[in-house]
C-alpha positions in Angstrom: -2.8 22.9 3.2 -1.5 19.8 4.9 0.1 17.1 2.7 -0.9 13.5 2.7 0.5 11.7 5.8 1.9 8.4 4.6 1.2 6.2 7.6 2.3 2.7 6.5 0.2 0.5 8.8 -2.3 -0.3 5.9 0.5 -1.2 3.6 2.2 -3.4 6.2 -1.1 -5.2 6.8 -1.5 -5.8 3.0 2.0 -7.2 2.8 1.4 -9.5 5.8 -1.5 -11.1 4.0 0.8 -12.0 1.2 3.5 -13.2 3.6 1.0 -15.5 5.4 0.0 -17.0 2.0 3.7 -17.7 1.3 4.4 -19.1 4.7 1.4 -21.5 4.3 2.7 -22.7 0.9 6.2 -23.2 2.3 4.8 -25.2 5.2 2.9 -27.4 2.8 6.3 -28.2 1.3 7.8 -29.0 4.8 9.6 -25.6 5.1 9.1 -23.2 8.0 10.8 -19.9 7.2 13.3 -19.0 10.0 15.1 -15.8 10.8 18.0 -15.9 13.2 19.1 -12.6 14.8 22.4 -12.1 16.6 22.5 -9.4 19.3 25.8 -8.7 20.9 25.8 -6.5 24.0 23.0 -4.6 25.7 22.2 -1.7 23.4 18.6 -0.7 24.4 17.5 0.5 21.0 18.8 -2.7 19.4 16.9 -4.7 21.9 13.6 -2.9 21.1 14.2 -3.5 17.4 15.0 -7.2 17.8 11.8 -7.7 19.9 9.8 -6.1 17.0 11.3 -8.5 14.5 10.6 -11.5 16.8 7.0 -10.3 17.2 6.5 -9.9 13.5 7.8 -13.5 12.9 5.5 -14.9 15.5 2.5 -13.1 13.9 3.2 -14.9 10.7 3.8 -18.3 12.4 7.4 -18.2 11.2 10.4 -19.2 13.3 12.4 -16.4 14.8 15.4 -17.0 17.1 17.5 -14.4 18.8 21.1 -15.2 19.9 22.0 -13.0 22.8 25.7 -12.7 23.2 27.8 -10.9 25.9 29.7 -7.7 25.2 32.8 -9.7 25.9 32.2 -12.0 22.9 35.3 -12.2 20.7 35.4 -11.8 16.9 36.2 -15.5 16.5 33.3 -16.5 18.7 30.9 -14.4 16.7 32.2 -15.7 13.4 31.9 -19.3 14.7 28.2 -18.7 15.4 27.6 -17.2 12.0 29.2 -20.2 10.4 27.1 -22.6 12.4 24.0 -20.8 11.2 25.3 -20.8 7.6 25.5 -24.6 7.8 22.1 -25.1 9.5 19.6 -26.0 6.8 16.7 -24.9 9.0 18.0 -21.3 9.1 17.0 -19.2 6.1 17.9 -15.7 7.1 20.8 -14.4 9.3 21.0 -10.9 10.7 23.7 -9.4 12.9 22.2 -6.4 14.8 24.3 -3.3 14.7 26.0 -1.5 16.3 28.4 -4.1 17.6 30.5 -3.4 20.7 33.9 -1.7 20.2 36.5 -4.1 19.0 34.3 -6.2 16.8 34.5 -5.9 13.0 31.0 -5.7 11.6 32.1 -5.7 8.0 34.0 -9.0 8.4 30.9 -10.5 10.1 28.6 -9.4 7.3 30.9 -10.8 4.7 30.9 -14.2 6.5 27.2 -14.6 6.1 26.2 -16.7 3.1 24.8 -14.4 0.4 21.7 -16.5 0.1 21.0 -16.1 3.9 22.1 -12.4 4.0 18.6 -11.0 4.4 20.0 -7.6 5.4 21.5 -7.3 1.9 24.9 -6.2 3.1 27.1 -8.9 1.6 29.4 -7.5 -1.1 27.9 -9.9 -3.7 24.3 -8.8 -2.9 25.5 -5.1 -3.0 27.1 -5.7 -6.4 23.9 -7.2 -7.7 22.0 -4.1 -6.7 24.6 -1.6 -8.1 25.1 -3.6 -11.4 21.4 -4.2 -11.7 22.0 -7.9 -12.4 22.6 -11.1 -10.5 26.3 -11.6 -9.6 27.5 -15.2 -9.2 23.9 -16.4 -9.0 23.3 -14.8 -5.6 19.7 -13.7 -4.8 20.5 -10.0 -4.8 18.9 -9.1 -1.5 18.4 -5.4 -1.1 18.9 -3.6 2.3 15.6 -3.4 4.0 15.1 0.3 4.7 15.6 1.6 1.2 13.6 -1.3 -0.2 10.8 -0.3 2.2 11.0 3.3 1.1 10.6 2.3 -2.5 7.5 0.2 -1.5 6.0 3.3 0.2 6.6 5.4 -2.9 4.9 2.9 -5.2 2.1 2.2 -2.8 1.4 6.0 -2.6 1.6 6.2 -6.4 4.3 8.8 -6.2 5.8 9.3 -9.7 9.5 8.4 -9.7 10.7 8.2 -13.3 12.0 11.5 -14.5 11.7 13.1 -11.1 14.6 14.6 -9.1 15.2 12.6 -6.0 17.6 14.0 -3.3 19.0 11.5 -0.8 20.5 12.9 2.4 23.1 10.5 3.6 25.6 8.2 1.9 25.7 5.2 4.1 25.9 1.6 2.8 22.8 0.9 4.8 20.4 3.5 3.4 21.9 6.3 1.2 23.9 4.4 -1.4 21.4 1.5 -2.0 18.5 4.0 -1.9 20.2 6.0 -4.7 20.7 2.8 -6.7 17.0 1.8 -6.4 15.9 5.2 -7.5 18.2 5.1 -10.5 16.7 1.7 -11.3 13.3 3.4 -11.3 14.7 6.1 -13.7 14.8 9.0 -11.3 17.5 11.6 -11.4 19.4 11.3 -8.2 21.5 13.6 -6.1 23.2 12.3 -2.9 24.0 14.9 -0.3 26.2 14.4 2.8 28.2 16.2 5.5 30.5 17.8 3.0 27.8 19.0 0.6 27.7 22.7 0.2 24.5 24.7 0.1 22.4 21.7 1.3 19.2 23.8 1.5 19.5 24.6 -2.2 19.7 20.9 -3.1 16.8 20.0 -0.9 14.6 22.7 -2.4 15.2 21.2 -5.8 13.9 17.8 -4.8 10.6 16.3 -6.1 11.3 13.4 -3.7 13.4 14.2 -0.6 14.7 11.3 1.4 16.5 12.0 4.7 18.7 9.4 6.3 21.1 11.7 8.0 20.5 10.9 11.7 20.0 14.3 13.1 16.7 15.2 14.8 14.6 17.7 12.8 17.6 18.6 10.7 15.4 19.3 7.6 13.4 22.5 8.1 10.1 23.6 6.6 11.8 26.1 4.3 14.1 23.3 2.9 11.1 21.6 1.3 9.8 22.4 -2.2 6.0 22.9 -2.3 4.3 19.7 -3.3 7.4 17.5 -2.8 7.3 14.0 -1.3 9.3 13.8 1.9 10.4 10.4 3.2 11.9 10.6 6.7 14.1 7.6 7.5 15.5 9.1 10.7 14.9 7.5 14.1 16.5 9.8 16.6 16.2 9.3 20.4 15.1 12.5 22.1 14.8 11.2 25.7 12.1 9.6 27.7 8.4 10.4 27.8 7.7 11.8 31.3 4.4 10.0 31.5 5.0 6.6 29.8 8.7 6.5 30.6 9.2 5.1 27.1 11.9 6.3 24.7 10.8 9.2 22.6 11.9 9.4 19.0 11.8 12.0 16.2 12.7 12.0 12.6 15.3 13.9 10.6 12.5 16.3 9.3 10.6 19.1 11.1 7.4 17.2 10.6 5.0 19.8 11.8 6.5 22.5 9.6 7.2 20.3 6.5 3.7 18.7 6.4 2.3 22.2 5.5 4.5 22.4 2.4 4.9 18.8 1.2 2.5 17.0 -1.0 3.1 13.8 1.0 5.2 13.0 4.0 6.0 10.0 6.2 5.7 10.4 10.0 8.1 9.2 12.7 7.0 6.9 14.2 4.6 5.0 11.9 6.3 5.7 8.6 9.4 4.0 7.3 10.2 2.0 10.5 7.5 -0.7 10.1 8.5 -1.1 6.5 12.1 -1.9 7.4 10.9 -4.9 9.4 8.3 -5.9 6.8 11.1 -6.0 4.1 13.3 -8.0 6.4 10.5 -10.6 6.6 10.0 -10.4 2.9 13.7 -11.1 2.3 13.6 -14.0 4.7 10.6 -15.6 3.0 12.3 -15.1 -0.3 15.4 -16.8 1.1 13.4 -19.7 2.3 11.9 -20.2 -1.2 15.4 -19.9 -2.8 17.0 -22.4 -0.5 14.1 -24.8 -0.9 14.4 -24.7 -4.6 18.2 -25.1 -4.4 17.9 -28.1 -2.2 15.2 -29.8 -4.3 17.4 -29.5 -7.4 20.6 -31.0 -5.8 
């Protein structure tokens, strides 16, 4: 029996209705939420993702500006742009698209973004707020967008989390680690697996909730999934071009066709977690706009 396919388009549309209401209220206060994205170089996947963000902003009548920089951009030039956006009161969210060209230090750039404009949730103070489960130095505590989107999907699908065993494949600061922290906050029992984990299949088979963010196409096989488990596929792996459309083909980390026959619920790729990542970025930007407006009105 095929499990429930968790296509997130209905959830995104519901979220957009709330976003539109927030944007309208902010505009009545003279505030237009604005997200500025910095794209360095010509990575094709990054360009597609940035266009999606821009389109989402436009659909909500928000402001979205992309700063296209040459691959020859220096670290100091990039930091100078970030500082200019930090100081611009019209900018509410700043995102530096990764990967950066070789020679640029992404960590330094992320740390240079004001925590209250760090809508990607990568600034150390925002990370500390998540891991400590409390506000640190009064920063907003923005959470990285992909794990936040995964949690929204689980709640929307009414998947029980408290007391369940969740296995996260991947330990990155972008997905794996913050995902584990969010699940712990929801009272799940969490196991993080990575490239050095022994007997990976055993751990996957123990999962009530299996979240893969490992970045290898169809790495998780059908026989790695426990019957009735919820499978969340975060992977977006390029597997060439479609011979007809000439568009980039992508696949997830999970053998979808096999796993859907075992899982109780499963997200597809595309159409699953990807749209939620962008939705949560917009959510964080609107939240940043509210926070900065309230801060400015109390000065």
